[in-house]
MIVO-912633 format. One record per atom (N, C-alpha, C): atom name; residue number from 0; x, y, z. Coordinates in steps of 0.1 Angstrom, whole numbers, plus 5000, padded with zeros to 4 digits. Example, Ala and Ser with C-alpha at 12.3 -4.5 7.8 and 13.67 -1.06 7.14 Angstrom:
<atoms>
<atome N&num 0&X 5132&Y 4943&Z 5078>
<atome CA&num 0&X 5123&Y 4955&Z 5078>
<atome C&num 0&X 5132&Y 4967&Z 5078>
<atome N&num 1&X 5128&Y 4978&Z 5071>
<atome CA&num 1&X 5137&Y 4989&Z 5071>
<atome C&num 1&X 5129&Y 5000&Z 5079>
</atoms>
This chain:
<atoms>
<atome N&num 0&X 1235&Y 3521&Z 8314>
<atome CA&num 0&X 1226&Y 3510&Z 8316>
<atome C&num 0&X 1232&Y 3497&Z 8311>
<atome N&num 1&X 1231&Y 3486&Z 8318>
<atome CA&num 1&X 1236&Y 3474&Z 8314>
<atome C&num 1&X 1227&Y 3468&Z 8303>
<atome N&num 2&X 1233&Y 3460&Z 8294>
<atome CA&num 2&X 1225&Y 3453&Z 8284>
<atome C&num 2&X 1216&Y 3443&Z 8291>
<atome N&num 3&X 1204&Y 3441&Z 8286>
<atome CA&num 3&X 1194&Y 3431&Z 8291>
<atome C&num 3&X 1195&Y 3418&Z 8283>
<atome N&num 4&X 1192&Y 3407&Z 8291>
<atome CA&num 4&X 1192&Y 3394&Z 8284>
<atome C&num 4&X 1181&Y 3386&Z 8290>
<atome N&num 5&X 1172&Y 3380&Z 8282>
<atome CA&num 5&X 1161&Y 3372&Z 8288>
<atome C&num 5&X 1166&Y 3360&Z 8296>
<atome N&num 6&X 1161&Y 3358&Z 8308>
<atome CA&num 6&X 1165&Y 3346&Z 8316>
<atome C&num 6&X 1163&Y 3333&Z 8309>
<atome N&num 7&X 1154&Y 3332&Z 8300>
<atome CA&num 7&X 1151&Y 3320&Z 8293>
<atome C&num 7&X 1163&Y 3316&Z 8284>
<atome N&num 8&X 1171&Y 3326&Z 8280>
<atome CA&num 8&X 1183&Y 3323&Z 8272>
<atome C&num 8&X 1194&Y 3315&Z 8280>
<atome N&num 9&X 1192&Y 3315&Z 8293>
<atome CA&num 9&X 1202&Y 3307&Z 8302>
<atome C&num 9&X 1198&Y 3293&Z 8305>
<atome N&num 10&X 1186&Y 3290&Z 8301>
<atome CA&num 10&X 1180&Y 3277&Z 8305>
<atome C&num 10&X 1188&Y 3265&Z 8301>
<atome N&num 11&X 1191&Y 3256&Z 8310>
<atome CA&num 11&X 1199&Y 3244&Z 8307>
<atome C&num 11&X 1192&Y 3231&Z 8312>
<atome N&num 12&X 1192&Y 3221&Z 8305>
<atome CA&num 12&X 1187&Y 3208&Z 8309>
<atome C&num 12&X 1199&Y 3198&Z 8308>
<atome N&num 13&X 1202&Y 3191&Z 8319>
<atome CA&num 13&X 1213&Y 3182&Z 8319>
<atome C&num 13&X 1208&Y 3169&Z 8324>
<atome N&num 14&X 1211&Y 3158&Z 8318>
<atome CA&num 14&X 1206&Y 3145&Z 8321>
<atome C&num 14&X 1218&Y 3135&Z 8324>
<atome N&num 15&X 1216&Y 3127&Z 8335>
<atome CA&num 15&X 1227&Y 3118&Z 8339>
<atome C&num 15&X 1220&Y 3105&Z 8343>
<atome N&num 16&X 1227&Y 3094&Z 8341>
<atome CA&num 16&X 1222&Y 3081&Z 8346>
<atome C&num 16&X 1230&Y 3077&Z 8358>
<atome N&num 17&X 1223&Y 3073&Z 8369>
<atome CA&num 17&X 1230&Y 3070&Z 8382>
<atome C&num 17&X 1236&Y 3056&Z 8380>
<atome N&num 18&X 1249&Y 3056&Z 8380>
<atome CA&num 18&X 1257&Y 3043&Z 8379>
<atome C&num 18&X 1263&Y 3039&Z 8392>
<atome N&num 19&X 1267&Y 3027&Z 8393>
<atome CA&num 19&X 1272&Y 3021&Z 8406>
<atome C&num 19&X 1283&Y 3030&Z 8413>
<atome N&num 20&X 1292&Y 3036&Z 8405>
<atome CA&num 20&X 1302&Y 3044&Z 8411>
<atome C&num 20&X 1297&Y 3057&Z 8417>
<atome N&num 21&X 1285&Y 3061&Z 8414>
<atome CA&num 21&X 1279&Y 3073&Z 8419>
<atome C&num 21&X 1271&Y 3071&Z 8432>
<atome N&num 22&X 1270&Y 3059&Z 8437>
<atome CA&num 22&X 1261&Y 3056&Z 8448>
<atome C&num 22&X 1268&Y 3053&Z 8461>
<atome N&num 23&X 1261&Y 3054&Z 8472>
<atome CA&num 23&X 1266&Y 3050&Z 8485>
<atome C&num 23&X 1263&Y 3036&Z 8487>
<atome N&num 24&X 1265&Y 3031&Z 8500>
<atome CA&num 24&X 1263&Y 3017&Z 8503>
<atome C&num 24&X 1248&Y 3013&Z 8503>
<atome N&num 25&X 1239&Y 3023&Z 8503>
<atome CA&num 25&X 1224&Y 3020&Z 8502>
<atome C&num 25&X 1219&Y 3021&Z 8487>
<atome N&num 26&X 1229&Y 3022&Z 8478>
<atome CA&num 26&X 1225&Y 3023&Z 8464>
<atome C&num 26&X 1218&Y 3036&Z 8460>
<atome N&num 27&X 1220&Y 3046&Z 8468>
<atome CA&num 27&X 1214&Y 3059&Z 8465>
<atome C&num 27&X 1225&Y 3068&Z 8460>
<atome N&num 28&X 1222&Y 3078&Z 8451>
<atome CA&num 28&X 1231&Y 3087&Z 8446>
<atome C&num 28&X 1238&Y 3095&Z 8458>
<atome N&num 29&X 1251&Y 3096&Z 8458>
<atome CA&num 29&X 1258&Y 3103&Z 8469>
<atome C&num 29&X 1254&Y 3118&Z 8468>
<atome N&num 30&X 1253&Y 3124&Z 8480>
<atome CA&num 30&X 1249&Y 3138&Z 8480>
<atome C&num 30&X 1260&Y 3147&Z 8474>
<atome N&num 31&X 1273&Y 3144&Z 8476>
<atome CA&num 31&X 1284&Y 3151&Z 8470>
<atome C&num 31&X 1283&Y 3151&Z 8455>
<atome N&num 32&X 1280&Y 3139&Z 8450>
<atome CA&num 32&X 1279&Y 3137&Z 8435>
<atome C&num 32&X 1267&Y 3146&Z 8430>
<atome N&num 33&X 1256&Y 3146&Z 8437>
<atome CA&num 33&X 1245&Y 3154&Z 8433>
<atome C&num 33&X 1249&Y 3169&Z 8433>
<atome N&num 34&X 1256&Y 3174&Z 8443>
<atome CA&num 34&X 1260&Y 3188&Z 8443>
<atome C&num 34&X 1269&Y 3191&Z 8432>
<atome N&num 35&X 1278&Y 3181&Z 8429>
<atome CA&num 35&X 1287&Y 3183&Z 8417>
<atome C&num 35&X 1279&Y 3185&Z 8404>
<atome N&num 36&X 1269&Y 3177&Z 8402>
<atome CA&num 36&X 1261&Y 3178&Z 8390>
<atome C&num 36&X 1253&Y 3191&Z 8390>
<atome N&num 37&X 1248&Y 3195&Z 8402>
<atome CA&num 37&X 1241&Y 3208&Z 8403>
<atome C&num 37&X 1250&Y 3220&Z 8400>
<atome N&num 38&X 1262&Y 3219&Z 8405>
<atome CA&num 38&X 1272&Y 3230&Z 8402>
<atome C&num 38&X 1275&Y 3231&Z 8387>
<atome N&num 39&X 1276&Y 3220&Z 8381>
<atome CA&num 39&X 1279&Y 3220&Z 8366>
<atome C&num 39&X 1267&Y 3226&Z 8358>
<atome N&num 40&X 1255&Y 3222&Z 8361>
<atome CA&num 40&X 1244&Y 3227&Z 8354>
<atome C&num 40&X 1242&Y 3242&Z 8356>
<atome N&num 41&X 1243&Y 3246&Z 8369>
<atome CA&num 41&X 1242&Y 3260&Z 8372>
<atome C&num 41&X 1252&Y 3268&Z 8366>
<atome N&num 42&X 1265&Y 3263&Z 8366>
<atome CA&num 42&X 1276&Y 3271&Z 8360>
<atome C&num 42&X 1273&Y 3273&Z 8345>
<atome N&num 43&X 1268&Y 3263&Z 8338>
<atome CA&num 43&X 1265&Y 3264&Z 8324>
<atome C&num 43&X 1255&Y 3275&Z 8322>
<atome N&num 44&X 1244&Y 3275&Z 8330>
<atome CA&num 44&X 1234&Y 3285&Z 8329>
<atome C&num 44&X 1240&Y 3299&Z 8331>
<atome N&num 45&X 1248&Y 3301&Z 8341>
<atome CA&num 45&X 1255&Y 3314&Z 8344>
<atome C&num 45&X 1264&Y 3318&Z 8332>
<atome N&num 46&X 1271&Y 3308&Z 8326>
<atome CA&num 46&X 1280&Y 3311&Z 8315>
<atome C&num 46&X 1271&Y 3316&Z 8303>
<atome N&num 47&X 1260&Y 3309&Z 8301>
<atome CA&num 47&X 1251&Y 3313&Z 8289>
<atome C&num 47&X 1246&Y 3327&Z 8291>
<atome N&num 48&X 1243&Y 3331&Z 8304>
<atome CA&num 48&X 1238&Y 3344&Z 8306>
<atome C&num 48&X 1249&Y 3355&Z 8304>
<atome N&num 49&X 1260&Y 3352&Z 8309>
<atome CA&num 49&X 1271&Y 3362&Z 8310>
<atome C&num 49&X 1281&Y 3362&Z 8298>
<atome N&num 50&X 1281&Y 3350&Z 8291>
<atome CA&num 50&X 1291&Y 3348&Z 8281>
<atome C&num 50&X 1305&Y 3350&Z 8286>
<atome N&num 51&X 1307&Y 3346&Z 8299>
<atome CA&num 51&X 1320&Y 3347&Z 8306>
<atome C&num 51&X 1323&Y 3335&Z 8313>
<atome N&num 52&X 1336&Y 3334&Z 8318>
<atome CA&num 52&X 1340&Y 3324&Z 8327>
<atome C&num 52&X 1333&Y 3327&Z 8340>
<atome N&num 53&X 1328&Y 3317&Z 8348>
<atome CA&num 53&X 1321&Y 3320&Z 8360>
<atome C&num 53&X 1327&Y 3311&Z 8371>
<atome N&num 54&X 1326&Y 3316&Z 8383>
<atome CA&num 54&X 1331&Y 3308&Z 8395>
<atome C&num 54&X 1319&Y 3308&Z 8405>
<atome N&num 55&X 1318&Y 3297&Z 8412>
<atome CA&num 55&X 1308&Y 3295&Z 8422>
<atome C&num 55&X 1311&Y 3304&Z 8434>
<atome N&num 56&X 1301&Y 3312&Z 8438>
<atome CA&num 56&X 1303&Y 3321&Z 8450>
<atome C&num 56&X 1296&Y 3316&Z 8462>
<atome N&num 57&X 1284&Y 3310&Z 8460>
<atome CA&num 57&X 1277&Y 3305&Z 8472>
<atome C&num 57&X 1267&Y 3294&Z 8467>
<atome N&num 58&X 1263&Y 3286&Z 8477>
<atome CA&num 58&X 1253&Y 3276&Z 8475>
<atome C&num 58&X 1243&Y 3277&Z 8486>
<atome N&num 59&X 1231&Y 3280&Z 8483>
<atome CA&num 59&X 1221&Y 3280&Z 8494>
<atome C&num 59&X 1218&Y 3266&Z 8499>
<atome N&num 60&X 1209&Y 3266&Z 8508>
<atome CA&num 60&X 1205&Y 3253&Z 8514>
<atome C&num 60&X 1201&Y 3243&Z 8504>
<atome N&num 61&X 1207&Y 3231&Z 8504>
<atome CA&num 61&X 1203&Y 3220&Z 8495>
<atome C&num 61&X 1197&Y 3210&Z 8504>
<atome N&num 62&X 1184&Y 3207&Z 8501>
<atome CA&num 62&X 1177&Y 3196&Z 8509>
<atome C&num 62&X 1176&Y 3184&Z 8500>
<atome N&num 63&X 1178&Y 3173&Z 8505>
<atome CA&num 63&X 1176&Y 3160&Z 8498>
<atome C&num 63&X 1163&Y 3154&Z 8502>
<atome N&num 64&X 1153&Y 3157&Z 8494>
<atome CA&num 64&X 1139&Y 3153&Z 8498>
<atome C&num 64&X 1137&Y 3138&Z 8496>
<atome N&num 65&X 1142&Y 3133&Z 8485>
<atome CA&num 65&X 1140&Y 3119&Z 8481>
<atome C&num 65&X 1153&Y 3113&Z 8477>
<atome N&num 66&X 1155&Y 3101&Z 8480>
<atome CA&num 66&X 1167&Y 3094&Z 8475>
<atome C&num 66&X 1166&Y 3091&Z 8460>
<atome N&num 67&X 1177&Y 3092&Z 8454>
<atome CA&num 67&X 1178&Y 3089&Z 8440>
<atome C&num 67&X 1185&Y 3076&Z 8438>
<atome N&num 68&X 1179&Y 3066&Z 8433>
<atome CA&num 68&X 1184&Y 3052&Z 8433>
<atome C&num 68&X 1193&Y 3049&Z 8421>
<atome N&num 69&X 1201&Y 3039&Z 8423>
<atome CA&num 69&X 1209&Y 3033&Z 8412>
<atome C&num 69&X 1200&Y 3030&Z 8400>
<atome N&num 70&X 1204&Y 3034&Z 8388>
<atome CA&num 70&X 1197&Y 3032&Z 8376>
<atome C&num 70&X 1187&Y 3043&Z 8373>
<atome N&num 71&X 1184&Y 3052&Z 8382>
<atome CA&num 71&X 1175&Y 3063&Z 8379>
<atome C&num 71&X 1182&Y 3072&Z 8369>
<atome N&num 72&X 1173&Y 3080&Z 8362>
<atome CA&num 72&X 1178&Y 3090&Z 8353>
<atome C&num 72&X 1176&Y 3103&Z 8361>
<atome N&num 73&X 1186&Y 3111&Z 8362>
<atome CA&num 73&X 1186&Y 3124&Z 8369>
<atome C&num 73&X 1185&Y 3135&Z 8359>
<atome N&num 74&X 1175&Y 3144&Z 8360>
<atome CA&num 74&X 1174&Y 3155&Z 8351>
<atome C&num 74&X 1175&Y 3168&Z 8359>
<atome N&num 75&X 1185&Y 3176&Z 8356>
<atome CA&num 75&X 1187&Y 3189&Z 8362>
<atome C&num 75&X 1183&Y 3200&Z 8353>
<atome N&num 76&X 1175&Y 3210&Z 8358>
<atome CA&num 76&X 1171&Y 3221&Z 8351>
<atome C&num 76&X 1176&Y 3234&Z 8358>
<atome N&num 77&X 1184&Y 3242&Z 8351>
<atome CA&num 77&X 1189&Y 3254&Z 8357>
<atome C&num 77&X 1187&Y 3266&Z 8349>
<atome N&num 78&X 1185&Y 3278&Z 8356>
<atome CA&num 78&X 1182&Y 3290&Z 8349>
<atome C&num 78&X 1186&Y 3302&Z 8358>
<atome N&num 79&X 1192&Y 3312&Z 8352>
<atome CA&num 79&X 1195&Y 3324&Z 8359>
<atome C&num 79&X 1182&Y 3330&Z 8364>
<atome N&num 80&X 1181&Y 3335&Z 8376>
<atome CA&num 80&X 1168&Y 3341&Z 8381>
<atome C&num 80&X 1170&Y 3357&Z 8381>
<atome N&num 81&X 1182&Y 3361&Z 8384>
<atome CA&num 81&X 1185&Y 3375&Z 8385>
<atome C&num 81&X 1200&Y 3378&Z 8385>
<atome N&num 82&X 1204&Y 3389&Z 8380>
<atome CA&num 82&X 1218&Y 3392&Z 8380>
<atome C&num 82&X 1220&Y 3406&Z 8387>
<atome N&num 83&X 1232&Y 3407&Z 8392>
<atome CA&num 83&X 1235&Y 3420&Z 8399>
<atome C&num 83&X 1247&Y 3425&Z 8391>
<atome N&num 84&X 1256&Y 3432&Z 8397>
<atome CA&num 84&X 1267&Y 3438&Z 8389>
<atome C&num 84&X 1275&Y 3427&Z 8382>
<atome N&num 85&X 1281&Y 3418&Z 8389>
<atome CA&num 85&X 1289&Y 3407&Z 8383>
<atome C&num 85&X 1284&Y 3394&Z 8388>
<atome N&num 86&X 1274&Y 3393&Z 8396>
<atome CA&num 86&X 1270&Y 3380&Z 8401>
<atome C&num 86&X 1256&Y 3377&Z 8395>
<atome N&num 87&X 1253&Y 3364&Z 8396>
<atome CA&num 87&X 1241&Y 3358&Z 8390>
<atome C&num 87&X 1236&Y 3348&Z 8400>
<atome N&num 88&X 1223&Y 3348&Z 8403>
<atome CA&num 88&X 1216&Y 3338&Z 8411>
<atome C&num 88&X 1211&Y 3328&Z 8400>
<atome N&num 89&X 1213&Y 3315&Z 8403>
<atome CA&num 89&X 1208&Y 3304&Z 8394>
<atome C&num 89&X 1199&Y 3295&Z 8402>
<atome N&num 90&X 1187&Y 3292&Z 8397>
<atome CA&num 90&X 1178&Y 3282&Z 8404>
<atome C&num 90&X 1180&Y 3269&Z 8397>
<atome N&num 91&X 1181&Y 3258&Z 8405>
<atome CA&num 91&X 1182&Y 3245&Z 8399>
<atome C&num 91&X 1171&Y 3236&Z 8405>
<atome N&num 92&X 1164&Y 3229&Z 8396>
<atome CA&num 92&X 1155&Y 3218&Z 8400>
<atome C&num 92&X 1161&Y 3205&Z 8396>
<atome N&num 93&X 1159&Y 3195&Z 8404>
<atome CA&num 93&X 1165&Y 3182&Z 8401>
<atome C&num 93&X 1153&Y 3171&Z 8402>
<atome N&num 94&X 1152&Y 3164&Z 8391>
<atome CA&num 94&X 1142&Y 3153&Z 8390>
<atome C&num 94&X 1148&Y 3140&Z 8389>
<atome N&num 95&X 1142&Y 3130&Z 8395>
<atome CA&num 95&X 1147&Y 3116&Z 8394>
<atome C&num 95&X 1136&Y 3108&Z 8388>
<atome N&num 96&X 1140&Y 3100&Z 8378>
<atome CA&num 96&X 1130&Y 3092&Z 8370>
<atome C&num 96&X 1134&Y 3077&Z 8370>
<atome N&num 97&X 1125&Y 3069&Z 8374>
<atome CA&num 97&X 1127&Y 3055&Z 8373>
<atome C&num 97&X 1119&Y 3051&Z 8360>
<atome N&num 98&X 1126&Y 3049&Z 8350>
<atome CA&num 98&X 1120&Y 3047&Z 8337>
<atome C&num 98&X 1112&Y 3034&Z 8336>
<atome N&num 99&X 1117&Y 3023&Z 8341>
<atome CA&num 99&X 1109&Y 3011&Z 8340>
<atome C&num 99&X 1095&Y 3012&Z 8348>
<atome N&num 100&X 1095&Y 3019&Z 8359>
<atome CA&num 100&X 1082&Y 3020&Z 8366>
<atome C&num 100&X 1074&Y 3032&Z 8362>
<atome N&num 101&X 1080&Y 3041&Z 8354>
<atome CA&num 101&X 1073&Y 3052&Z 8349>
<atome C&num 101&X 1071&Y 3063&Z 8360>
<atome N&num 102&X 1079&Y 3063&Z 8371>
<atome CA&num 102&X 1077&Y 3073&Z 8381>
<atome C&num 102&X 1088&Y 3084&Z 8380>
<atome N&num 103&X 1084&Y 3096&Z 8383>
<atome CA&num 103&X 1093&Y 3108&Z 8383>
<atome C&num 103&X 1090&Y 3116&Z 8395>
<atome N&num 104&X 1100&Y 3120&Z 8403>
<atome CA&num 104&X 1099&Y 3128&Z 8415>
<atome C&num 104&X 1109&Y 3140&Z 8414>
<atome N&num 105&X 1105&Y 3150&Z 8421>
<atome CA&num 105&X 1114&Y 3162&Z 8423>
<atome C&num 105&X 1122&Y 3159&Z 8435>
<atome N&num 106&X 1135&Y 3157&Z 8434>
<atome CA&num 106&X 1143&Y 3153&Z 8446>
<atome C&num 106&X 1150&Y 3165&Z 8452>
<atome N&num 107&X 1154&Y 3175&Z 8445>
<atome CA&num 107&X 1162&Y 3186&Z 8450>
<atome C&num 107&X 1158&Y 3199&Z 8443>
<atome N&num 108&X 1161&Y 3210&Z 8450>
<atome CA&num 108&X 1160&Y 3223&Z 8445>
<atome C&num 108&X 1170&Y 3232&Z 8453>
<atome N&num 109&X 1176&Y 3241&Z 8446>
<atome CA&num 109&X 1186&Y 3250&Z 8453>
<atome C&num 109&X 1188&Y 3262&Z 8444>
<atome N&num 110&X 1195&Y 3272&Z 8451>
<atome CA&num 110&X 1199&Y 3284&Z 8444>
<atome C&num 110&X 1215&Y 3285&Z 8446>
<atome N&num 111&X 1221&Y 3287&Z 8435>
<atome CA&num 111&X 1236&Y 3289&Z 8435>
<atome C&num 111&X 1239&Y 3303&Z 8430>
<atome N&num 112&X 1250&Y 3309&Z 8435>
<atome CA&num 112&X 1254&Y 3322&Z 8430>
<atome C&num 112&X 1267&Y 3321&Z 8424>
<atome N&num 113&X 1268&Y 3327&Z 8412>
<atome CA&num 113&X 1281&Y 3327&Z 8404>
<atome C&num 113&X 1285&Y 3341&Z 8402>
<atome N&num 114&X 1298&Y 3343&Z 8401>
<atome CA&num 114&X 1304&Y 3356&Z 8397>
<atome C&num 114&X 1311&Y 3354&Z 8384>
<atome N&num 115&X 1309&Y 3363&Z 8374>
<atome CA&num 115&X 1316&Y 3363&Z 8361>
<atome C&num 115&X 1329&Y 3370&Z 8363>
<atome N&num 116&X 1339&Y 3364&Z 8357>
<atome CA&num 116&X 1353&Y 3369&Z 8359>
<atome C&num 116&X 1360&Y 3370&Z 8345>
<atome N&num 117&X 1369&Y 3379&Z 8345>
<atome CA&num 117&X 1377&Y 3381&Z 8333>
<atome C&num 117&X 1389&Y 3371&Z 8333>
<atome N&num 118&X 1397&Y 3372&Z 8323>
<atome CA&num 118&X 1408&Y 3362&Z 8322>
<atome C&num 118&X 1418&Y 3362&Z 8333>
<atome N&num 119&X 1418&Y 3373&Z 8341>
<atome CA&num 119&X 1427&Y 3375&Z 8353>
<atome C&num 119&X 1420&Y 3371&Z 8365>
<atome N&num 120&X 1407&Y 3367&Z 8364>
<atome CA&num 120&X 1400&Y 3362&Z 8376>
<atome C&num 120&X 1393&Y 3374&Z 8384>
<atome N&num 121&X 1393&Y 3386&Z 8378>
<atome CA&num 121&X 1386&Y 3397&Z 8384>
<atome C&num 121&X 1371&Y 3398&Z 8380>
<atome N&num 122&X 1362&Y 3401&Z 8389>
<atome CA&num 122&X 1348&Y 3402&Z 8386>
<atome C&num 122&X 1346&Y 3412&Z 8374>
<atome N&num 123&X 1336&Y 3408&Z 8366>
<atome CA&num 123&X 1333&Y 3416&Z 8354>
<atome C&num 123&X 1318&Y 3418&Z 8353>
<atome N&num 124&X 1313&Y 3429&Z 8348>
<atome CA&num 124&X 1298&Y 3431&Z 8347>
<atome C&num 124&X 1292&Y 3421&Z 8338>
<atome N&num 125&X 1279&Y 3418&Z 8342>
<atome CA&num 125&X 1271&Y 3408&Z 8334>
<atome C&num 125&X 1258&Y 3416&Z 8329>
<atome N&num 126&X 1251&Y 3410&Z 8319>
<atome CA&num 126&X 1239&Y 3416&Z 8315>
<atome C&num 126&X 1228&Y 3416&Z 8326>
<atome N&num 127&X 1219&Y 3425&Z 8325>
<atome CA&num 127&X 1208&Y 3425&Z 8335>
<atome C&num 127&X 1198&Y 3413&Z 8330>
<atome N&num 128&X 1193&Y 3406&Z 8340>
<atome CA&num 128&X 1184&Y 3395&Z 8337>
<atome C&num 128&X 1170&Y 3400&Z 8335>
<atome N&num 129&X 1164&Y 3396&Z 8324>
<atome CA&num 129&X 1150&Y 3400&Z 8321>
<atome C&num 129&X 1140&Y 3389&Z 8322>
<atome N&num 130&X 1132&Y 3388&Z 8333>
<atome CA&num 130&X 1122&Y 3378&Z 8334>
<atome C&num 130&X 1110&Y 3381&Z 8326>
<atome N&num 131&X 1104&Y 3371&Z 8321>
<atome CA&num 131&X 1092&Y 3373&Z 8312>
<atome C&num 131&X 1079&Y 3365&Z 8317>
<atome N&num 132&X 1081&Y 3353&Z 8321>
<atome CA&num 132&X 1069&Y 3345&Z 8325>
<atome C&num 132&X 1066&Y 3348&Z 8340>
<atome N&num 133&X 1054&Y 3345&Z 8345>
<atome CA&num 133&X 1050&Y 3347&Z 8359>
<atome C&num 133&X 1060&Y 3340&Z 8368>
<atome N&num 134&X 1064&Y 3328&Z 8365>
<atome CA&num 134&X 1074&Y 3320&Z 8373>
<atome C&num 134&X 1087&Y 3327&Z 8374>
<atome N&num 135&X 1092&Y 3332&Z 8362>
<atome CA&num 135&X 1105&Y 3339&Z 8361>
<atome C&num 135&X 1104&Y 3352&Z 8369>
<atome N&num 136&X 1093&Y 3359&Z 8369>
<atome CA&num 136&X 1091&Y 3371&Z 8376>
<atome C&num 136&X 1091&Y 3369&Z 8391>
<atome N&num 137&X 1084&Y 3358&Z 8395>
<atome CA&num 137&X 1084&Y 3355&Z 8410>
<atome C&num 137&X 1098&Y 3352&Z 8415>
<atome N&num 138&X 1106&Y 3344&Z 8408>
<atome CA&num 138&X 1119&Y 3341&Z 8412>
<atome C&num 138&X 1128&Y 3353&Z 8412>
<atome N&num 139&X 1126&Y 3362&Z 8402>
<atome CA&num 139&X 1134&Y 3374&Z 8401>
<atome C&num 139&X 1131&Y 3383&Z 8413>
<atome N&num 140&X 1118&Y 3385&Z 8416>
<atome CA&num 140&X 1114&Y 3393&Z 8427>
<atome C&num 140&X 1120&Y 3388&Z 8441>
<atome N&num 141&X 1121&Y 3375&Z 8443>
<atome CA&num 141&X 1126&Y 3370&Z 8455>
<atome C&num 141&X 1141&Y 3370&Z 8456>
<atome N&num 142&X 1148&Y 3372&Z 8445>
<atome CA&num 142&X 1162&Y 3371&Z 8445>
<atome C&num 142&X 1169&Y 3381&Z 8453>
<atome N&num 143&X 1164&Y 3393&Z 8454>
<atome CA&num 143&X 1171&Y 3403&Z 8462>
<atome C&num 143&X 1170&Y 3399&Z 8477>
<atome N&num 144&X 1159&Y 3394&Z 8482>
<atome CA&num 144&X 1158&Y 3389&Z 8496>
<atome C&num 144&X 1168&Y 3378&Z 8498>
<atome N&num 145&X 1168&Y 3368&Z 8489>
<atome CA&num 145&X 1178&Y 3357&Z 8491>
<atome C&num 145&X 1192&Y 3362&Z 8491>
<atome N&num 146&X 1195&Y 3372&Z 8482>
<atome CA&num 146&X 1209&Y 3377&Z 8482>
<atome C&num 146&X 1212&Y 3384&Z 8495>
<atome N&num 147&X 1203&Y 3392&Z 8500>
<atome CA&num 147&X 1206&Y 3399&Z 8513>
<atome C&num 147&X 1208&Y 3389&Z 8524>
<atome N&num 148&X 1200&Y 3379&Z 8524>
<atome CA&num 148&X 1201&Y 3368&Z 8534>
<atome C&num 148&X 1215&Y 3362&Z 8533>
<atome N&num 149&X 1219&Y 3358&Z 8521>
<atome CA&num 149&X 1233&Y 3353&Z 8519>
<atome C&num 149&X 1244&Y 3362&Z 8524>
<atome N&num 150&X 1242&Y 3375&Z 8521>
<atome CA&num 150&X 1253&Y 3384&Z 8525>
<atome C&num 150&X 1253&Y 3386&Z 8540>
<atome N&num 151&X 1241&Y 3386&Z 8547>
<atome CA&num 151&X 1241&Y 3388&Z 8561>
<atome C&num 151&X 1247&Y 3375&Z 8568>
<atome N&num 152&X 1243&Y 3363&Z 8563>
<atome CA&num 152&X 1249&Y 3351&Z 8569>
<atome C&num 152&X 1264&Y 3350&Z 8567>
<atome N&num 153&X 1269&Y 3356&Z 8556>
<atome CA&num 153&X 1283&Y 3355&Z 8553>
<atome C&num 153&X 1291&Y 3366&Z 8560>
<atome N&num 154&X 1284&Y 3375&Z 8567>
<atome CA&num 154&X 1290&Y 3386&Z 8574>
<atome C&num 154&X 1294&Y 3397&Z 8565>
<atome N&num 155&X 1289&Y 3398&Z 8553>
<atome CA&num 155&X 1293&Y 3408&Z 8543>
<atome C&num 155&X 1282&Y 3419&Z 8543>
<atome N&num 156&X 1272&Y 3418&Z 8551>
<atome CA&num 156&X 1261&Y 3429&Z 8551>
<atome C&num 156&X 1256&Y 3429&Z 8566>
<atome N&num 157&X 1254&Y 3441&Z 8571>
<atome CA&num 157&X 1248&Y 3442&Z 8584>
<atome C&num 157&X 1234&Y 3439&Z 8584>
<atome N&num 158&X 1228&Y 3432&Z 8593>
<atome CA&num 158&X 1214&Y 3429&Z 8593>
<atome C&num 158&X 1205&Y 3441&Z 8591>
<atome N&num 159&X 1209&Y 3452&Z 8597>
<atome CA&num 159&X 1200&Y 3464&Z 8596>
<atome C&num 159&X 1201&Y 3471&Z 8582>
<atome N&num 160&X 1210&Y 3466&Z 8574>
<atome CA&num 160&X 1211&Y 3471&Z 8560>
<atome C&num 160&X 1203&Y 3463&Z 8551>
<atome N&num 161&X 1198&Y 3452&Z 8555>
<atome CA&num 161&X 1190&Y 3443&Z 8546>
<atome C&num 161&X 1176&Y 3447&Z 8545>
<atome N&num 162&X 1174&Y 3457&Z 8537>
<atome CA&num 162&X 1160&Y 3463&Z 8537>
<atome C&num 162&X 1150&Y 3454&Z 8532>
<atome N&num 163&X 1153&Y 3445&Z 8523>
<atome CA&num 163&X 1143&Y 3435&Z 8518>
<atome C&num 163&X 1139&Y 3425&Z 8529>
<atome N&num 164&X 1148&Y 3422&Z 8537>
<atome CA&num 164&X 1146&Y 3412&Z 8548>
<atome C&num 164&X 1138&Y 3419&Z 8559>
<atome N&num 165&X 1141&Y 3431&Z 8562>
<atome CA&num 165&X 1134&Y 3439&Z 8572>
<atome C&num 165&X 1119&Y 3440&Z 8568>
<atome N&num 166&X 1117&Y 3442&Z 8556>
<atome CA&num 166&X 1103&Y 3444&Z 8551>
<atome C&num 166&X 1095&Y 3431&Z 8553>
<atome N&num 167&X 1101&Y 3419&Z 8553>
<atome CA&num 167&X 1094&Y 3407&Z 8556>
<atome C&num 167&X 1089&Y 3406&Z 8570>
<atome N&num 168&X 1097&Y 3412&Z 8579>
<atome CA&num 168&X 1094&Y 3411&Z 8594>
<atome C&num 168&X 1088&Y 3423&Z 8600>
<atome N&num 169&X 1086&Y 3433&Z 8592>
<atome CA&num 169&X 1081&Y 3446&Z 8597>
<atome C&num 169&X 1067&Y 3444&Z 8603>
<atome N&num 170&X 1066&Y 3449&Z 8615>
<atome CA&num 170&X 1053&Y 3449&Z 8622>
<atome C&num 170&X 1046&Y 3462&Z 8621>
<atome N&num 171&X 1033&Y 3462&Z 8618>
<atome CA&num 171&X 1026&Y 3474&Z 8617>
<atome C&num 171&X 1018&Y 3478&Z 8629>
</atoms>
C-alpha cells in the first residue's frame, strides 16, 4: 500500500502583478504568460505532494473567462486533487484583482497532470492523495473520469475501456 498524504499539504498560493511586459496590445495579460504562471503553481503543488521532481504531462482545457488587465494582481491557487501510480492531477483557480476598485474575479480554472520522476527522468511512485473536505472529495471523485478522458483523447486508452466515462452515458 502506498503512503497517504492529505491533499491540503500540496496547497499553493502564488501572487503576481501584471506588468507591461506581460500584456498584449490591448493591455490584457497574454494567455501564454497565464499558462506559464499556472504551470509553475501547479508544479509546486505536485512537488509538495510527491517530494520529487515533476514534469508536466498534460493540460486540460484552459478557458479565459475574463481578461486580466495591466496592473491587476493575479492570485493562483493550486492543489493536488488525486494521485495515481506516478502521476498527479492538480486543480488551479486563477483570480484577478483590481485593488484600487476593490473588484476580484475568477478568470481561469484548469486541471494539469504531472508525473513524478527520479534523477534519471524515470517515473516514480507518489503518495496516495487523501481528500478530507467536501470540495476535496468532489474533486477527487471526478479525477478518474477526467483521467480516462485525457487518456482516450491522447489515444492511450480505448474508449470502451473508459469505465468511468461509460457510466456517465449509460442508458437504462
